[in-house]
C-alpha positions in Angstrom: 0.1 0.0 0.0 1.3 3.6 -0.8 0.6 6.2 1.9 -0.9 9.1 -0.3 -0.8 9.4 -3.9 2.6 9.5 -5.5 1.6 11.9 -8.3 1.1 14.5 -5.7 4.7 14.7 -4.5 6.1 16.6 -7.3 3.3 19.3 -7.3 4.8 21.2 -4.5 8.3 21.4 -6.2 7.0 22.4 -9.4 4.2 24.8 -8.4 6.1 26.5 -5.7 8.6 27.6 -8.3 5.7 28.8 -10.6 4.1 30.7 -7.5 7.4 32.4 -6.5 7.9 33.3 -10.3 4.4 34.7 -10.9 3.9 36.5 -7.5 6.5 39.2 -8.8 4.1 40.4 -11.7 5.3 41.8 -14.9 2.2 43.7 -15.4 3.1 46.8 -13.3 2.0 45.6 -9.9 4.0 44.4 -7.0 2.3 41.9 -5.3 3.1 40.6 -1.6 4.5 36.9 -1.7 2.2 35.8 0.9 1.8 32.4 -0.9 5.6 31.9 -0.8 6.8 29.7 2.2 10.0 31.7 2.4 7.9 35.0 3.5 6.3 33.2 6.6 8.4 35.6 8.8 10.4 38.6 8.2 13.9 38.2 9.2 16.9 40.5 9.4 20.3 39.9 8.0 21.1 37.5 10.8 17.9 35.5 10.5 16.4 36.5 13.8 13.0 38.3 13.9 13.1 42.0 14.5 12.0 43.7 17.8 9.1 45.3 15.9 7.8 41.9 15.0 8.0 40.5 18.4 6.0 43.5 19.8 3.1 43.0 17.2 3.0 39.3 17.3 0.5 37.9 19.7 -1.6 34.9 20.4 -4.9 34.6 18.5 -7.8 36.4 19.8 -11.4 34.9 19.7 -14.4 37.2 18.7 -15.5 39.4 15.9 -17.8 39.3 12.8 -15.9 39.6 9.6 -18.1 41.1 6.6 -17.0 39.5 3.2 -18.2 41.5 0.2 -19.4 40.0 -3.0 -21.3 41.2 -6.2 -22.7 37.9 -6.7 -25.5 36.1 -4.8 -25.4 32.2 -4.1 -27.9 30.0 -5.7 -27.8 27.2 -3.2 -25.6 25.4 -0.6 -25.0 21.8 -1.9 -21.5 21.4 -3.2 -22.6 18.4 -5.5 -25.0 20.6 -7.3 -23.9 24.3 -7.2 -21.8 25.7 -10.1 -21.1 29.3 -9.0 -18.5 30.9 -6.9 -20.6 32.5 -4.5 -22.3 29.3 -3.6 -19.0 27.6 -3.4 -17.5 30.2 -1.0 -20.2 29.6 1.5 -20.2 25.8 1.1 -16.4 26.2 2.2 -17.6 27.6 5.4 -20.3 25.1 6.1 -19.0 21.9 4.8 -15.8 19.9 5.0 -14.0 17.1 3.0 -11.6 14.2 3.6 -8.9 16.0 1.6 -7.8 19.4 1.0 -5.1 21.4 -0.9 -2.4 23.6 0.4 -1.2 26.9 -0.9 1.2 24.9 -3.5 -1.7 22.7 -4.6 -0.4 19.7 -2.9 -3.2 17.4 -1.6 -3.3 17.2 2.0 -5.3 15.1 4.6 -8.1 17.0 6.1 -11.0 15.1 7.8 -9.2 11.9 6.8 -6.6 10.5 9.3 -5.1 8.5 6.6 -5.3 7.6 2.9 -3.7 4.3 1.6 -3.6 3.5 -2.1 -3.0 -0.1 -3.6 0.1 -0.9 -5.6 -2.2 -0.8 -8.9 -3.6 2.7 -7.9 -7.2 1.2 -8.0 -8.2 0.8 -4.3 -8.2 3.8 -2.1 -8.8 3.2 1.6 -9.5 6.4 3.7 -9.9 6.4 7.6 -11.9 9.1 9.1 -10.8 11.1 12.1 -12.6 10.1 15.4 -15.2 12.4 16.9 -16.1 14.5 14.0 -19.8 15.9 14.2 -22.2 17.6 12.0 -23.8 20.9 12.9 -26.8 19.2 14.5 -24.6 17.0 16.7 -24.8 13.8 14.6 -21.4 12.0 14.3 -19.9 11.9 10.7 -18.9 8.4 9.9 -18.4 5.9 7.1 -22.1 5.8 6.1 -22.0 9.7 5.4 -18.9 9.2 3.1 -20.3 6.3 1.2 -23.5 8.3 0.8 -21.9 11.3 -0.5 -19.7 9.7 -3.0 -22.2 7.5 -4.3 -24.6 10.3 -5.3 -22.6 11.2 -8.6 -22.7 7.5 -9.5 -26.2 7.4 -9.9 -28.1 7.4 -13.1 -30.7 10.0 -11.3 -27.7 12.4 -10.6 -28.1 15.6 -12.6 -25.5 17.8 -11.1 -22.4 19.1 -12.9 -19.8 17.0 -10.9 -20.3 13.6 -12.5 -17.0 13.8 -14.4 -14.9 13.5 -11.2 -16.7 10.4 -10.1 -16.8 8.4 -13.2 -14.0 6.0 -12.6 -15.4 5.0 -9.2 -16.7 1.5 -9.5 -17.8 1.2 -5.9 -17.8 2.8 -2.3 -17.7 0.4 0.4 -17.9 0.8 4.3 -15.3 -1.1 6.0 -16.0 -0.1 9.6 -17.6 3.0 11.0 -14.6 5.1 10.3 -13.1 3.4 7.2 -14.2 3.6 3.6 -12.8 1.9 0.6 -13.1 3.4 -2.9 -12.6 1.1 -5.9 -11.8 2.4 -9.2 -12.5 0.7 -12.6 -9.3 2.4 -14.1 -6.4 4.6 -13.0 -7.5 8.1 -12.2 -4.9 10.8 -11.5 -7.3 13.1 -10.4 -9.4 11.1 -8.0 -8.1 13.2 -5.1 -10.7 16.0 -6.3 -13.6 13.4 -6.0 -12.3 12.2 -2.5 -12.0 15.8 -1.4 -15.6 16.6 -2.0 -17.4 18.1 1.2 -19.3 15.4 3.0 -23.1 15.5 3.3 -25.2 14.1 6.1 -26.6 10.9 5.3 -29.0 10.9 8.1 -30.8 14.0 6.6 -30.6 13.5 2.9 -30.6 9.7 2.8 -34.4 9.3 2.4 -34.4 12.1 -0.5 -34.4 10.4 -3.9 -31.2 11.4 -5.8 -33.3 12.7 -8.7 -34.8 15.4 -6.2 -31.6 16.3 -4.3 -30.7 19.2 -6.7 -34.1 20.8 -5.9 -34.4 19.7 -2.3 -34.7 23.3 -0.9 -35.3 22.3 2.7 -31.6 21.5 2.9 -30.2 23.3 -0.1 -31.4 26.9 0.7 -33.3 26.8 3.9 -30.9 24.7 6.4 -27.8 23.2 5.1 -26.1 21.1 7.8 -22.4 20.4 7.2 -19.3 19.7 9.4 -17.3 22.6 8.5 -16.1 25.4 10.8 -19.1 27.7 10.6 -22.8 26.8 10.9 -25.5 28.1 8.5 -27.6 30.8 10.5 -29.5 33.0 7.8 -29.8 33.8 4.2 -31.6 37.1 3.1 -31.6 36.6 -0.7 -29.9 39.3 -2.5 -28.7 40.9 0.8 -26.5 38.6 2.9 -25.7 35.1 4.3 -24.6 34.8 7.9 -22.8 31.8 9.4 -21.6 31.4 12.9 -18.6 29.6 14.6 -19.0 25.9 15.1 -18.0 25.3 18.6 -17.4 21.7 18.1 -15.4 21.9 14.8 -12.9 19.0 14.5 -10.0 21.3 13.9 -10.8 23.7 16.7 -13.5 26.4 17.0 -12.8 29.3 14.5 -11.4 32.3 16.0 -14.0 34.8 14.4 -17.6 34.5 16.1 -19.2 34.9 12.7 -18.9 35.6 9.1 -21.3 37.7 7.0 -21.3 37.3 3.3 -22.7 40.6 2.2 -24.0 40.8 -1.4 -23.8 44.2 -3.2 -24.4 43.8 -6.9 -23.0 47.1 -7.9 -19.2 47.2 -7.7 -18.8 50.9 -7.0 -21.1 50.5 -4.1 -19.2 47.7 -2.7 -16.0 49.8 -2.9 -17.7 52.6 -1.0 -18.8 50.0 1.7 -15.1 48.6 1.8 -14.0 52.3 2.3 -16.6 53.0 5.0 -15.7 49.7 6.9 -19.1 48.3 6.4 -17.4 45.5 4.3 -14.1 44.1 5.7 -12.8 41.7 3.2 -13.2 41.7 -0.6 -11.2 40.6 -3.6 -10.7 44.0 -5.3 -11.2 44.1 -9.1 -8.4 45.3 -11.4 -10.5 48.4 -12.2 -10.3 49.7 -8.6 -6.9 48.3 -7.3 -5.4 51.8 -7.6 -7.9 53.3 -5.3 -7.7 50.4 -2.9 -3.9 50.9 -2.8 -4.3 54.5 -1.9 -6.4 53.4 1.0 -3.9 51.0 1.9 -1.3 53.7 2.0 -3.5 55.7 4.2 -3.6 52.8 6.8 -7.2 52.1 6.1 -6.9 48.4 5.1 -4.0 46.0 3.7 -3.8 44.1 0.6 -2.5 40.7 -0.1 -1.9 39.8 -3.9 -0.8 37.1 -6.2 -1.6 35.5 -9.5 -5.2 34.0 -9.4 -5.7 30.3 -10.5 -8.2 31.4 -12.9 -8.8 32.9 -16.4 -11.5 34.9 -18.0 -13.0 34.4 -21.6 -15.4 35.5 -24.2 -17.5 32.2 -24.8 -19.4 31.5 -28.1 -22.7 29.3 -28.1 -21.7 27.0 -30.8 -25.3 25.8 -31.3 -25.9 29.4 -32.8 -25.1 29.3 -36.6 -23.1 32.5 -36.4 -20.4 30.7 -34.3 -20.2 27.1 -36.0 -17.3 27.9 -38.2 -13.9 28.0 -36.5 -12.6 30.4 -39.0 -15.3 33.0 -37.8 -14.1 32.4 -34.3 -10.5 32.8 -34.9 -11.5 36.0 -36.8 -13.4 37.2 -33.8 -10.2 36.8 -31.7 -8.2 38.7 -34.3 -10.5 41.4 -33.9 -10.3 42.0 -30.3 -7.4 43.9 -28.8 -6.8 41.9 -25.6 -3.6 43.7 -24.9 -5.8 47.0 -24.9 -8.2 45.3 -22.5 -5.3 44.3 -20.1 -3.6 47.8 -20.2 -6.7 50.0 -20.4 -9.8 48.1 -18.6 -7.6 46.4 -16.1 -4.9 49.1 -15.8 -2.2 46.4 -16.6 -3.1 44.2 -13.8 -3.1 40.8 -15.7 -1.8 39.1 -18.7 -3.3 37.9 -22.0 -4.5 34.4 -22.0 -4.3 31.9 -24.9 -5.2 28.5 -23.4 -7.6 27.3 -20.8 -4.6 26.7 -18.4 -2.9 29.0 -15.9 0.7 29.8 -16.0 0.8 28.3 -12.4 0.2 25.0 -13.5 2.8 22.3 -14.3 0.9 21.5 -17.6 1.2 25.1 -19.0 2.7 25.4 -22.3 3.2 28.6 -24.4 3.8 26.9 -27.7 0.1 27.2 -28.9 -1.8 28.8 -31.8 -2.2 32.6 -31.3 -4.5 35.0 -33.0 -2.9 38.4 -32.5 -5.0 41.7 -32.9 -5.3 42.1 -36.6 -8.5 43.9 -37.9 -7.7 43.6 -41.5 -6.9 39.8 -41.2 -10.2 39.2 -39.4 -12.1 41.1 -42.1 -10.5 38.9 -44.7 -11.3 35.6 -42.8 -14.8 36.7 -42.3 -15.1 37.3 -46.0 -13.5 34.0 -46.8 -16.3 32.5 -44.5 -19.0 34.2 -46.5 -19.7 37.1 -44.5 -20.0 40.4 -46.6 -21.3 43.9 -45.7 -25.0 44.5 -46.4 -26.6 47.7 -47.3 -26.5 49.0 -43.9 -22.9 47.9 -43.5 -23.9 44.9 -41.2 -22.1 41.6 -42.3 -24.5 39.3 -43.9 -24.5 35.7 -45.2 -27.4 33.8 -46.8 -29.7 36.5 -45.6 -28.8 36.4 -41.9 -27.2 39.4 -40.3 -24.2 39.0 -38.1 -25.6 40.3 -34.9 -26.0 38.9 -31.3 -26.5 39.6 -27.7 -23.4 39.4 -25.5 -24.3 38.7 -21.7 -22.4 39.1 -18.6 -23.0 39.6 -14.9 -23.7 42.7 -13.1 -21.2 44.0 -10.5 -18.2 42.8 -12.4 -16.9 46.3 -13.9 -14.1 44.7 -15.8 -16.5 42.5 -17.4 -19.0 45.2 -18.0 -16.3 47.4 -19.6 -14.9 44.4 -21.7 -18.4 44.1 -23.2 -18.4 47.7 -24.3 -14.9 47.0 -25.9 -16.1 44.0 -27.7 -19.2 45.9 -28.8 -16.9 48.8 -30.3 -14.3 46.6 -31.9 -16.6 44.2 -33.4 -18.5 47.1 -35.1 -15.5 47.7 -36.9 -16.0 44.6 -38.9 -19.6 45.0 -39.3 -21.0 42.9 -36.4 -23.5 44.3 -34.2 -23.3 43.2 -30.5 -25.8 44.2 -27.7 -24.4 43.9 -24.3 -26.8 42.7 -21.7 -25.8 42.9 -18.1 -27.6 40.6 -15.8 -28.2 39.9 -12.1 -25.8 37.0 -11.3 -28.3 34.3 -10.6 -30.6 35.1 -13.6 -27.5 35.2 -15.7 -26.5 31.6 -14.5 -30.0 30.3 -15.1 -29.6 31.5 -18.7 -26.2 29.9 -19.1 -26.5 26.6 -17.3 -27.9 23.4 -18.9 -30.5 22.9 -20.1 -31.4 26.6 -20.9 -28.1 27.6 -23.0 -30.1 30.7 -23.4 -27.2 33.0 -24.8 -25.4 34.1 -27.9 -22.1 34.8 -26.3 -21.0 35.3 -22.6 -18.3 37.0 -20.9 -17.3 34.9 -17.8 -14.4 33.5 -16.0 -13.2 30.0 -14.7 -11.7 29.3 -11.3 -9.5 26.4 -12.0 -9.1 23.1 -10.3 -5.7 22.6 -8.8 -5.4 19.7 -11.2 -4.9 20.9 -14.9 -7.3 18.4 -16.5 -9.5 20.2 -18.9 -12.1 17.6 -19.4 -14.7 19.0 -16.9 -15.2 21.9 -19.1 -14.3 21.0 -22.5 -15.2 17.2 -22.9 -18.1 16.5 -25.0 -19.7 14.3 -22.4 -20.0 17.7 -20.4 -22.3 19.3 -22.7 -25.6 17.8 -21.7 -25.5 18.5 -18.0 -22.0 19.7 -17.2 -19.9 22.7 -17.4 -19.5 22.6 -21.3 -21.9 25.5 -21.6 -20.8 26.4 -25.2 -21.4 22.8 -26.6 -17.8 22.4 -28.0 -17.0 18.9 -29.2 -13.9 17.6 -30.8 -13.2 13.8 -31.0 -9.4 14.1 -31.1 -9.6 16.3 -27.9 -12.1 13.8 -26.2 -9.6 10.8 -26.9 -6.6 12.8 -25.5 -8.5 13.9 -22.4 -9.5 10.3 -21.7 -5.9 9.2 -22.3 -4.6 11.9 -20.1 -6.8 10.5 -17.2 -5.6 7.0 -17.6 -2.0 7.6 -16.4 -0.3 8.4 -13.2 2.9 9.6 -15.1 2.7 13.4 -14.7 5.2 14.0 -17.7 2.8 11.9 -19.9 -0.3 13.9 -18.6 1.3 17.1 -19.2 2.3 16.3 -22.8 -1.4 15.2 -23.4 -2.9 18.2 -21.8 -0.7 20.5 -23.8 -1.9 18.8 -27.1 -5.6 19.2 -25.9 -4.9 22.8 -25.2 -3.3 23.3 -28.6 -6.5 21.9 -30.2 -8.7 24.3 -28.1 -6.5 27.2 -28.8 -6.9 26.4 -32.6 -10.6 25.9 -32.5 -11.3 29.0 -30.4 -14.6 27.9 -28.7 -13.7 30.7 -26.4 -11.8 34.0 -27.1 -9.5 33.7 -24.1 -9.0 37.0 -22.6 -6.6 37.2 -19.5 -5.2 35.8 -16.6 -6.0 38.0 -13.5 -4.1 38.8 -10.4 -6.1 38.6 -7.2 -6.0 41.4 -4.7 -7.5 40.6 -1.5 -8.3 43.7 0.6 -8.8 43.2 4.4 -8.7 44.9 7.8 -5.1 45.9 9.0 -5.6 43.9 12.1 -6.7 40.6 10.2 -4.1 38.0 11.3 -3.8 34.2 10.2 -4.4 35.1 6.4 -2.6 33.1 3.7 -2.8 33.8 0.2 -4.0 30.7 -1.9 -4.2 31.3 -5.6 -7.4 29.3 -5.9 -9.2 29.4 -2.5 -10.2 32.9 -1.6 -11.1 32.2 2.0 -8.3 29.7 2.6 -8.2 28.3 6.2 -10.7 31.0 7.4 -11.2 29.4 10.6 -7.7 30.4 11.4 -8.2 34.0 10.6 -8.5 36.3 13.7 -8.5 40.1 14.5 -5.9 41.2 16.7 -6.5 44.0 19.3 -3.4 46.0 18.0 -5.0 48.4 15.5 
């Protein structure tokens, strides 16, 4: 038996190098390397802590309500069914999993005491720590783990997570605290499935799996988990409040409560941050200069780094306008993404060409690129049969090239990009109508089976594993996250092959080949990789920057009395 998965050992070495390299941005900002282990303490030339540090370092203090700002509103609190970041953030407070990820993306034990893997990598045995309880006082045991991991295996499951569980053949209870997961094939990303938050079997076990996604009694009214905070109240469109779990297995959180405050208008949210009505907020690039002024004045502090995410302009390939890849390539040629980064984002990011982060061990710059070239875009569109009509709008077979571009309210960068797209595509003779929507309504249009959009501006917060199949495999079209409906047989084959080997070099080679196909096909116009700037009170302690997890280890955050 192998203790933990061998494929994970190299992640720390490779990704920590990327983190160190990328934390010093080449876009004009100077982020703090709070995710670099060498910066855990500030030392003098002799390696000893300074007198100033000794004076300001103290033991954690319990108490306080931290107000977290968000422009997006959650849709539900069930991690096997939600697909938006606002819901995921709150689920992270309420629920907990057997495994977790550290700041270098290495998988770590969490509620699991041990994780043993058979020599053929097909049998995973996890032992649960003793004494873990759900918020209602019931003990979390093997029955709950078997129940949770089995949900996505059911034919009746209609949530977006099935892809992570597809190689699980069976989940068995060995004893009250031990679970054995048997795979039907090697799965290098099984740690993702094994790390999903555990749901309470004693509450949900009698609910038909076909009904779980719509079971509002749990999903919206009274979610019960085993996480550091307990659900207290949700005022839709206003706030969600959670309170400290006194019986949390890893120790009671230092903060008494968290208030997740929803302010759809980004300007209003920044005003609330300045006034102290919001304490913690990931400041968008459009407002970072203002936030840095407040930091200089001592109103707050900011921790920054490259985020594990990218933003994109996505095309609904069910729409005849976007069926031809030549057209999609032309649209990318017509969009000045460097201008977007420099002007809309004030240089705070870098242009993206693939659905992979520079932080990843699978990232490769050697991909097809479609640089800004309006004349080339016009020629490609003409080649594809699109010519100007009487009013100057491109036409083909009697159809005008005009579409609606949807994005979510409150994200000023996306709203501004929509205007740039409108203006620059107009130079080609394409009419774009931006539509700015409230977050939950926007998701309702984008998610299956609605697909009620022509094109969207959105972003992906990426998994710590670089597998692209959860978003781009054709099997994810019907009920998964492949909203745009992209399908490519060669890419599907490579994605399947990449997930049948534990050899990281082999996986990287296949994933890079997949990303070259995606870059060539342009189901998205990839826009940029953003930096994340997390503004917080000057007296907030215990924070660690995580490129993926905005509220990483929030149960260890505390507010010092020295302010």
